[in-house]
C-alpha positions as CSV (number, residue, x, y, z in Angstrom):
1,M,100.2,77.2,121.1
2,L,97.3,78.1,118.7
3,I,95.0,80.2,120.1
4,S,90.9,78.9,119.8
5,K,88.4,80.6,117.3
6,N,86.3,80.8,120.0
7,A,88.2,82.4,122.1
8,K,87.5,86.2,123.1
9,L,90.8,88.4,122.9
10,P,91.0,91.3,125.0
11,N,90.1,95.0,123.6
12,P,93.1,96.8,122.6
13,A,91.3,100.0,123.9
14,A,91.1,98.4,127.3
15,L,94.5,97.0,127.8
16,R,95.5,100.9,127.2
17,V,92.9,101.9,129.5
18,F,94.7,99.6,131.6
19,V,98.8,100.5,131.0
20,T,97.5,104.5,131.5
21,V,96.0,103.8,134.7
22,V,98.9,102.1,136.0
23,A,101.1,105.1,134.2
24,E,99.4,107.7,135.7
25,G,98.1,106.9,138.7
26,G,95.1,106.4,139.3
27,V,91.3,107.0,136.8
28,G,90.8,110.6,136.6
29,R,94.4,111.2,135.7
30,A,94.1,108.8,133.3
31,A,90.6,110.3,131.8
32,L,92.9,113.3,131.2
33,A,95.5,111.6,129.7
34,L,92.9,109.6,127.5
35,G,90.6,112.3,126.7
36,I,87.6,109.9,128.0
37,T,85.4,110.5,131.3
38,Q,86.2,108.4,134.6
39,P,83.6,106.0,133.8
40,A,84.2,105.0,130.6
41,V,87.6,104.2,132.2
42,S,86.2,102.1,134.9
43,Q,84.1,99.9,132.6
44,Y,86.8,99.6,130.6
45,L,88.7,98.2,133.8
46,R,85.6,95.9,134.7
47,T,85.0,94.7,131.5
48,L,88.8,93.4,131.4
49,E,88.8,92.4,134.7
50,E,85.6,89.5,133.6
51,Q,87.6,88.4,131.0
52,V,90.8,87.7,133.0
53,G,88.7,86.9,135.6
54,H,90.9,88.7,138.5
55,P,90.9,91.6,139.7
56,L,93.3,94.1,138.4
57,F,93.5,96.4,141.4
58,E,92.5,96.7,144.9
59,R,91.8,100.0,146.7
60,R,94.3,100.9,149.2
61,G,93.0,104.3,151.3
62,R,92.2,107.2,148.1
63,H,95.7,104.6,145.8
64,L,94.6,101.9,143.1
65,V,97.1,99.6,144.1
66,L,98.0,96.4,141.0
67,T,97.0,92.8,142.5
68,R,99.2,90.2,142.1
69,V,97.3,89.2,138.7
70,G,98.2,93.0,137.3
71,E,101.2,93.1,138.1
72,A,101.4,89.8,136.1
73,L,99.7,91.2,133.1
74,L,100.8,94.1,133.0
75,P,104.2,93.8,131.3
76,E,102.1,91.9,128.4
77,A,99.7,94.4,128.2
78,R,102.7,97.2,127.7
79,R,104.1,95.0,125.1
80,V,100.6,95.1,123.2
81,V,100.3,98.1,123.8
82,Q,103.3,99.2,121.8
83,A,103.3,96.8,119.3
84,L,99.4,98.7,118.2
85,E,101.2,101.5,118.3
86,E,104.4,100.6,116.4
87,F,101.2,99.0,114.2
88,Q,99.8,101.9,113.8
89,R,103.1,104.5,112.7
90,I,104.5,102.1,110.2
91,S,100.8,101.9,108.3
92,Q,100.3,105.6,108.4
93,A,104.4,106.4,107.4
94,M,103.4,103.1,104.6
95,G,100.1,105.6,103.6
96,R,102.5,108.8,103.4
97,L,105.3,107.0,102.0
98,E,107.6,107.4,104.3
99,L,108.4,103.7,105.0
100,G,107.8,100.7,102.6
101,E,109.3,98.2,100.2
102,V,108.7,97.9,96.8
103,T,110.3,95.2,94.2
104,L,110.6,95.6,90.3
105,G,112.2,94.1,88.0
106,A,113.9,95.8,84.7
107,A,115.5,93.8,80.9
108,T,119.4,94.1,81.5
109,T,119.3,97.6,79.4
110,M,116.7,99.2,81.6
111,A,118.3,98.8,84.6
112,T,121.7,99.4,83.7
113,Y,121.1,102.6,81.8
114,V,117.7,104.1,81.8
115,L,116.0,103.4,85.9
116,P,118.9,104.8,87.8
117,L,118.0,108.4,87.0
118,F,114.2,107.2,87.6
119,L,114.9,105.4,90.9
120,K,117.3,108.6,92.4
121,N,114.4,111.6,91.7
122,F,112.2,108.5,93.4
123,H,114.5,107.7,96.5
124,D,114.8,112.0,96.9
125,A,110.9,111.9,97.1
126,H,110.5,109.1,98.9
127,P,113.6,108.3,101.3
128,G,112.3,105.7,103.6
129,V,111.0,103.1,101.4
130,R,113.5,100.5,100.1
131,V,113.5,99.6,96.6
132,H,114.7,95.7,95.4
133,V,115.5,95.7,91.8
134,E,115.8,92.4,90.0
135,S,117.6,92.8,86.8
136,G,118.2,89.8,84.0
137,S,116.2,88.3,81.1
138,S,112.7,89.6,80.0
139,E,111.3,86.4,79.4
140,R,112.6,85.2,83.2
141,L,111.3,88.6,84.8
142,A,107.8,88.0,82.9
143,E,107.9,84.6,84.7
144,R,108.5,86.2,88.2
145,L,105.5,89.0,87.4
146,L,103.3,86.3,86.7
147,I,104.1,84.3,89.7
148,G,104.4,87.5,91.9
149,E,107.7,87.6,92.8
150,V,108.3,90.9,91.2
151,E,105.3,93.9,91.7
152,F,105.8,95.5,88.5
153,A,108.4,94.7,86.0
154,V,110.1,97.0,82.5
155,L,110.0,94.4,79.6
156,E,110.8,93.9,75.9
157,G,108.6,92.2,73.8
158,V,105.6,91.3,76.1
159,E,101.7,91.3,75.1
160,H,99.2,92.3,76.4
161,W,97.8,89.9,79.5
162,E,94.3,89.3,81.3
163,G,94.9,91.4,84.6
164,Y,97.4,93.3,83.9
165,E,98.5,96.9,82.2
166,R,101.2,97.9,79.9
167,H,102.7,101.0,78.8
168,L,105.0,102.3,76.4
169,F,108.1,103.0,78.8
170,Y,111.4,103.1,76.3
171,E,111.4,103.2,72.6
172,D,115.4,102.3,71.1
173,E,117.3,101.4,68.3
174,L,120.1,99.1,67.5
175,V,123.3,100.8,66.4
176,L,126.2,99.9,64.8
177,I,129.8,100.7,67.4
178,V,133.1,101.4,66.2
179,P,135.9,103.1,67.5
180,P,136.3,107.1,66.2
181,D,139.5,105.6,63.9
182,H,137.9,102.7,62.1
183,P,136.7,104.1,58.7
184,W,133.6,103.6,59.1
185,A,134.1,106.3,61.7
186,G,132.7,109.3,59.4
187,R,129.7,107.3,58.1
188,E,125.8,107.8,59.2
189,T,125.5,104.4,57.5
190,I,126.5,101.6,56.3
191,P,125.6,99.2,53.9
192,P,124.4,95.3,55.6
193,E,126.8,93.6,53.3
194,W,129.8,95.3,54.9
195,L,129.6,93.1,57.6
196,K,130.5,90.0,55.8
197,E,134.2,91.6,56.1
198,E,134.0,92.5,59.4
199,T,134.8,91.0,62.8
200,L,130.9,90.9,64.1
201,I,130.6,91.2,68.4
202,V,127.1,91.0,68.5
203,R,124.9,89.7,72.0
204,K,124.3,86.0,72.4
205,P,121.6,84.3,70.8
206,G,118.2,83.7,73.0
207,S,118.8,87.4,73.9
208,M,115.9,89.7,73.1
209,T,118.7,92.4,71.2
210,W,119.9,88.9,68.7
211,R,116.3,88.2,68.3
212,A,115.4,91.8,66.8
213,L,118.9,91.6,64.7
214,E,118.0,88.1,63.6
215,R,114.3,88.8,62.7
216,A,115.6,92.1,60.7
217,F,118.4,90.4,58.8
218,E,116.6,87.2,57.8
219,Q,113.3,89.9,56.3
220,A,116.3,91.2,54.1
221,G,117.8,88.0,53.1
222,L,120.9,88.4,54.6
223,E,122.8,86.3,57.3
224,L,124.4,87.2,60.5
225,N,127.6,85.5,61.0
226,P,129.1,86.9,64.5
227,I,132.8,86.0,65.6
228,F,132.2,87.0,69.2
229,Y,128.7,86.5,71.5
230,T,128.7,88.1,74.7
231,D,126.5,88.1,77.8
232,N,126.4,91.7,78.3
233,N,126.8,95.1,76.7
234,E,129.8,96.1,78.4
235,V,131.2,93.6,77.2
236,T,130.3,94.1,73.8
237,K,131.5,97.9,74.4
238,R,134.9,97.0,75.5
239,L,135.6,94.7,72.7
240,V,135.1,97.3,70.0
241,L,137.0,99.1,72.5
242,A,140.0,97.2,72.2
243,G,140.1,97.0,68.5
244,A,138.6,93.1,68.2
245,G,136.0,94.4,66.1
246,V,132.3,96.2,65.1
247,G,129.6,95.7,67.5
248,I,125.5,96.5,67.2
249,V,124.3,97.4,70.7
250,S,121.2,99.4,71.8
251,R,121.8,103.1,71.6
252,V,121.0,103.8,75.4
253,V,124.4,101.7,75.9
254,V,126.2,103.5,73.9
255,Q,125.1,107.2,74.4
256,P,128.1,107.8,77.6
257,N,130.4,106.6,74.9
258,L,128.8,109.2,72.2
259,K,129.1,112.1,74.6
260,V,133.3,111.0,74.9
261,G,133.6,110.4,71.4
262,N,135.6,107.0,72.0
263,L,132.5,105.3,69.9
264,R,130.8,106.0,66.7
265,A,127.5,105.4,66.2
266,L,126.4,104.5,62.5
267,R,122.9,102.9,61.1
268,L,122.3,100.1,58.6
269,A,121.3,101.3,55.2
270,A,118.4,99.3,53.6
271,P,117.5,96.5,53.3
272,V,118.2,95.9,56.6
273,G,117.6,100.1,58.2
274,E,116.3,101.2,61.4
275,I,116.0,98.2,64.1
276,R,114.0,99.6,66.7
277,R,113.3,97.8,70.5
278,Y,110.2,98.8,72.3
279,F,110.7,98.3,76.4
280,W,107.2,98.4,78.3
281,L,105.9,99.6,82.2
282,V,104.3,96.2,82.9
283,H,101.9,96.1,85.9
284,P,98.7,94.4,88.1
285,K,95.8,96.5,87.0
286,N,95.0,96.7,91.0
287,V,98.0,97.4,92.7
288,A,98.0,97.4,96.7
289,N,101.1,98.8,97.7
290,P,101.2,102.3,98.0
291,A,105.1,102.3,97.1
292,A,104.8,100.6,94.1
293,R,102.2,102.4,92.5
294,A,104.1,105.8,93.5
295,L,107.0,104.1,91.6
296,I,105.1,103.3,88.5
297,S,103.5,106.7,88.9
298,L,107.1,108.3,88.1
299,L,108.0,105.7,85.7
300,R,105.0,106.6,83.7
301,S,105.2,110.3,83.6
């Protein structure tokens, strides 16, 4: 049942005094426990009794004893006081980032290859904060950000939006990858025309990787003719490792492979040249959630 808007709710301080008087066994001890005067304790009790419409205590000799109404209301008063104390504890903990939750979106490449170290450092600093990471296409995550389903996001290819800030988060490039036994493995660059003679493996049309490639080749007056289209970078790498062809991926995707030496990265020579990718940290100008503010600050540092 909904509470009437005209109904006067009990004063939380009065409920705390009521519970404390019972716990301490008297007004004097309750005053000491609460750090207030005995008259103040008595006033709180009178105010609460007036609101209830019945006495909560009756005096028997030198002792206060709960009335039947007081006995009936005591468990509820304790629950309210405990809930208020828990509310205060959680709000203070969230202010100090001991607790909290944050939801962010990240383009798949960033979520897979760049963000994990940042998130590990954030967890080390704030182990009680839950972090929800939504990965996917920049377009889909941009929509989720604008309707508030994620609090901020790391996206590619975003413009300035009214009410939002964007900061350059990561700059990358697209590179050609080949296995170490490939004839091109010892080269720094290859003419893009050579791709006509190779089985080419790229991300599927519609992806940001495909759009960047298509735009670069169109500007160079060349045509892309892939044989394999994949929906994620790991599949592209696995196909290249298996000898199925040569692939094009972001450099950050292949960094671990370059370190162990099972893949080589080459640039495309002119007229295509270097193909850059830019990932942006995008968030509302006013971020209320302390956990989100702290993670945004870490990502900008």
